[in-house]
N, C-alpha and C positions, 0 to 999 in steps of 0.2 A: 724354209729359208725366207720366204716372203713375210711371214709373221715376225721373224726376228728383225728383219729390216724395217718393218713397220713400227716397231716399238723402240728402235735404236734412239738413244738419247732421252727417252721418256720414261722407261721402266727398267727395272733390274730383275733378272731371273736368277733364282738361287738353285743350287744343286746339292745333292746329298750323296756322299760316297758310302758304299757298303763293302764289307769283306765277304768272301765266299762263306756260305753256310749261315749267314745272318739274315738272309731274305730282306725284308723291308723294315727291320727293327729301327735303324737310324732314321728313316723317313717318318716312321710312326712317332719316334721321340721328338723329332723336330716339329712335326705337326702339332703335337700336344703342347710343346713349349711356346711355339710362336703363333699357333692358331691358323697356320697356313701350310699348305703342302708344297714342298720343294718342286720346282718345275722340271728339274732334270735329275734322273736316277742314274747313278753310276755304280759299277761294281767290277771288282777284279774278275778276270775271266775264270780263274780257278781251273787248274789242270788235273788235280788229283783228288781222289776220295780221301777222307780224313785219315784212314789207316795206311794209306799208300806211302811208302818210304822211298819211292823211285825219284830221288832228287835229280834234276831241278824241278821236276813236275810237282813235287809234293809241297812246294812253298811258293806263295805269291811273290816272295822276295828272291826266288831262284832266277837264274838267267838262262835264256835259251839262245843258242847261236842261230844264225840264219838257217844253217843246215838242219838243226834240230826243229826249228819252227816249220820248215818245209816238210820234214818227215812227219810232224804232228798233224799237218793238214792234208797229207797225201794219202788217199785210200790205199790200203794194202801194206803200208809200212808197219813195222812192229810198234812204233810209238802211236800211230793212228789207231791201230787195233787195241792197244792197251787203254788208250783214252776213251775210245768208244765203248769198251767193255764196262766202264765205270761211270759213264756220263750221268746216269740218273742218281748216282750217289753224291755227286758234286753239288 
């Protein structure tokens, strides 16, 4: 945070958004085009493996209710177990 405050009003940081399963493709493209690497890397969390049809987890455009999010991050729940079982495919 100190660094951001120190450059406030003097410099601009850029960022690059990535979709799940694209790794750093957009950052590499931006670096090639602009000859500079974006300072901020952003990516959708991605909840599901490519072949998973368990919506809303299968789409970054899906919606999770507060209760579903809670179940997703709570060890022992079915959603947590399902997500953990495929985490290395995401």
